[in-house]
C-alpha positions in Angstrom: 123.9 217.8 113.8 123.7 216.9 110.3 126.4 214.6 109.0 129.3 215.9 106.6 128.0 214.8 103.0 130.9 211.8 101.9 134.0 213.4 100.0 134.0 212.2 96.5 138.4 212.6 95.2 139.3 212.3 92.2 143.1 211.2 92.1 145.6 211.9 89.5 147.4 208.3 89.1 150.6 206.9 87.2 151.0 203.8 88.8 154.7 205.0 90.2 155.5 204.9 94.1 154.5 208.5 94.6 151.1 208.0 93.3 150.8 204.8 95.3 151.9 206.8 98.3 149.5 209.4 97.7 146.7 207.0 97.8 148.2 205.1 101.1 148.3 208.8 102.7 144.6 210.2 101.5 142.7 207.0 102.6 144.0 207.8 106.0 143.2 211.2 106.1 139.9 210.5 104.8 139.2 207.2 105.7 135.5 207.4 104.5 135.6 208.9 100.7 134.9 207.3 97.7 137.5 208.6 94.6 137.8 208.3 91.1 141.5 206.9 89.9 142.5 209.0 86.4 144.9 208.2 84.3 145.8 209.9 81.1 148.1 209.2 78.5 149.1 210.5 75.1 149.8 209.1 72.1 152.1 208.1 70.1 152.4 205.1 72.7 156.1 205.1 74.0 157.1 201.8 75.7 159.7 201.0 73.4 159.4 197.3 73.4 155.4 197.1 72.7 156.1 199.3 69.8 159.2 197.3 68.3 156.6 194.0 68.6 153.3 196.2 67.2 156.0 197.3 64.3 157.1 193.8 63.2 153.2 192.3 63.8 151.8 195.0 61.6 151.7 195.8 58.1 151.6 199.9 57.2 151.5 202.7 59.1 147.7 202.8 59.6 147.7 199.2 60.8 150.8 200.3 63.6 149.4 203.5 64.4 145.7 202.1 64.9 147.9 199.3 67.0 149.5 201.7 69.0 146.2 203.7 69.8 144.8 200.4 71.2 147.7 198.9 73.3 147.9 202.6 75.1 144.6 202.9 75.6 144.9 199.2 76.9 147.9 200.1 79.3 145.7 202.5 80.9 142.9 201.0 81.8 145.2 198.3 83.6 147.4 201.3 85.1 144.2 202.8 86.5 142.6 199.6 87.7 146.0 198.9 89.6 144.8 202.4 91.2 141.6 201.5 92.1 142.4 198.1 93.5 145.1 200.0 95.9 142.2 202.8 96.8 139.8 199.2 97.1 142.4 197.5 99.7 142.5 201.2 101.8 138.5 201.1 101.9 137.8 203.3 99.6 135.3 202.8 96.8 137.1 203.6 93.6 136.3 203.8 90.3 138.8 203.9 87.1 138.9 206.6 84.4 141.7 206.0 81.5 141.6 209.4 79.5 143.8 210.1 76.7 145.4 213.6 76.6 147.4 215.1 74.0 149.5 217.2 75.8 148.7 219.8 79.1 148.0 217.4 81.8 148.1 219.3 84.7 145.5 221.6 82.8 143.3 218.4 81.8 143.1 217.5 85.3 142.3 220.7 86.7 139.4 221.1 84.6 138.3 217.5 84.3 137.9 217.5 88.3 134.7 220.1 87.6 133.5 217.7 85.1 133.4 214.9 87.9 132.0 216.7 89.9 134.2 215.8 92.7 135.2 217.5 96.0 138.6 216.8 96.0 141.7 216.5 93.6 144.8 214.2 95.1 147.9 214.6 93.3 151.5 213.1 94.6 154.5 215.3 94.1 156.0 213.6 92.0 153.4 211.2 90.4 151.8 212.1 87.8 154.6 212.3 84.6 156.6 209.4 85.6 160.3 209.1 87.5 161.5 212.4 86.5 159.0 214.7 86.9 159.2 217.2 89.4 156.6 219.4 91.5 156.8 222.4 89.5 155.1 220.7 86.5 152.3 218.6 85.9 151.4 218.9 89.9 151.8 222.9 90.0 149.4 223.4 87.0 146.5 220.9 88.6 146.9 223.4 91.6 146.7 226.4 89.3 143.8 225.6 87.0 141.9 223.1 89.5 138.0 223.8 89.8 138.3 222.2 93.0 140.6 221.9 96.3 144.2 220.3 95.5 145.8 217.7 98.1 149.4 217.1 96.8 151.5 214.5 99.0 155.1 215.0 98.6 157.3 211.9 98.6 158.1 210.3 100.4 156.6 211.0 103.8 158.5 210.0 106.7 157.9 208.1 109.7 156.5 211.2 111.8 154.3 212.8 109.1 152.9 209.0 108.3 152.1 208.7 112.2 150.2 212.3 112.3 147.7 211.4 109.4 145.1 209.5 111.6 144.7 212.6 113.8 146.9 215.0 113.4 145.5 218.8 113.2 145.5 220.7 110.5 147.4 223.7 110.3 145.9 226.8 108.3 147.8 229.9 107.0 145.5 232.4 108.2 145.6 236.3 107.4 142.0 237.0 107.3 141.8 237.2 103.7 139.6 236.1 100.7 142.1 233.4 99.9 142.1 232.2 103.9 138.5 232.2 104.3 137.7 229.6 101.6 140.6 227.6 102.2 139.2 227.5 106.1 135.6 226.6 104.4 137.3 223.5 102.6 138.9 222.2 105.3 135.9 222.5 107.8 134.5 220.6 104.7 137.2 217.9 103.7 138.2 217.3 107.2 135.3 217.5 109.5 135.8 216.9 113.0 139.6 217.6 113.0 141.0 219.9 114.6 142.3 223.2 112.9 144.9 225.2 114.1 144.8 228.9 112.5 148.2 230.6 112.2 149.3 233.9 111.3 153.0 234.6 110.7 153.7 238.3 110.8 155.8 240.6 113.2 152.6 242.0 115.3 151.9 244.6 112.9 148.5 244.6 111.2 147.8 241.2 113.1 144.2 239.6 111.9 141.2 238.6 114.1 140.7 235.1 114.2 136.7 233.5 112.9 134.6 233.0 115.7 135.1 229.9 117.1 139.0 229.7 116.6 142.3 231.3 118.2 145.0 232.7 116.4 148.6 230.7 116.5 151.2 233.4 116.0 154.5 232.6 114.3 157.4 235.1 113.6 159.7 234.5 110.6 163.3 235.2 109.9 163.6 236.5 106.3 162.5 239.6 104.5 159.1 240.6 103.1 160.4 240.4 99.8 161.6 237.0 99.7 159.2 235.3 97.6 157.2 234.0 100.6 160.2 231.7 101.9 160.4 233.0 105.5 156.2 233.0 105.9 156.6 229.3 104.4 159.4 228.5 106.2 157.6 229.6 109.5 154.3 227.9 108.8 156.2 224.7 108.3 157.9 224.8 111.6 154.5 225.7 113.0 152.8 222.8 111.2 156.2 220.5 112.8 155.4 221.7 116.3 151.9 221.0 115.9 152.2 217.6 114.8 149.7 218.3 111.5 148.5 215.8 109.5 148.0 218.7 106.5 148.9 222.0 105.8 146.3 224.3 104.0 146.7 227.6 102.4 144.7 229.4 99.7 145.8 231.0 96.6 145.8 234.0 94.2 144.9 234.4 90.6 145.5 237.5 89.6 148.5 236.2 86.7 149.5 234.2 84.1 153.0 234.1 85.6 153.1 230.3 88.1 154.7 232.2 91.0 152.1 234.9 91.0 149.5 233.1 90.0 149.7 230.2 92.8 151.0 233.0 95.5 154.3 233.3 96.3 153.4 231.6 100.1 151.2 228.6 98.9 154.2 228.0 96.3 156.7 227.8 98.6 154.9 225.8 100.8 154.2 223.2 98.1 158.0 223.4 97.2 159.2 223.1 100.8 156.7 220.9 102.6 157.3 217.5 104.3 153.9 216.9 105.0 150.9 216.8 102.6 149.4 220.4 101.7 146.1 221.5 100.8 145.5 224.4 98.3 142.5 226.2 97.6 142.9 228.1 94.3 141.2 230.8 94.1 138.9 229.8 91.0 138.0 226.5 92.9 134.3 225.5 94.1 133.4 223.7 96.6 130.6 221.0 96.3 127.6 221.0 99.5 128.8 224.2 100.6 128.8 228.2 100.5 131.9 230.2 101.3 130.6 232.8 103.5 132.7 236.0 104.9 133.9 235.5 108.6 
C-alpha cells in the first residue's frame, strides 16, 4: 500500500488561548503534519502604549506612520514565531508567515490557503481576531471562502473531547450528495487510518446508500424540516458524542452570498453548536494529491 502523502496545514494564529488550543488539538489529530503559521495584521498598529511611545519619539506624521508600520510588522513576526515554537514543541515542522492585510481577514486567509498550496486550514473558533471575536465572524468567513478543507477547533475543549483526539473516530454527515462525497474524500486523505463513521440523520424516508466499504449509522432528529438545520445538527452531534468522535465532518453548499445559505444550514449549525473539532469541506475547495470520484 502506498503511504499517504504528508499533510500540510495553514494555521490562522493570533497568539490567543484559543489559537494555542487549536494548535494543541491539531498536533494530536495530525501528529506528522507540517505547518505554515500565519498571522495577519492590519494597520494602524493598535497597541496604544506603543503608539504613544512612537508619537513621543518621532517628529512629524510621516515618521510616526512609518514607525507604526515597522512596529506592527515586527510584532506580527513575533506572534507568528510564537506559534511556530508551539507547533514545533508538539512535533510539527512549522514556518512563520506574517502578512499585512487591510481588512477581510477571513477572505484573505481563505485565498491564502490556495496560494500556499496547503492541504488543510486550521482555525480556532475564537482565535483569529482577539478576545472579542466569536464564531460567526472571521472563522465563518474562512470556511466560506477557503480553497481548502477547514478544521475549526472550538475553545475550550473539555477533557472528554481532548481524550478522544488521539484515536477517536471521524463522524461524517452522510446524505449521498456531492458535498458529502467531497467531505468523505477529504477525511480519507487527511485522517488516513482513522475509523470513519457515516451518519445519516433522517426519518427512514429517502435513506441514502453507504459507499463501498462503509456502513451507515442512522440517527433520528427531533424537530422540523424547516428549523435551519439545527435538529439535524443536534442529532449528528449526539451521534458524535456516542461514538466518542475526535472530529465531526460535514460538506457545504455554495449557492448564495448569504452566509448561512452559502455554507449550508446544517454545516453552519454544526459549527456553532459543536464541542468537538469540525472539519468542513467548502463547496469550492480542492484536495491536494487526490481526486474526488463519484461513489
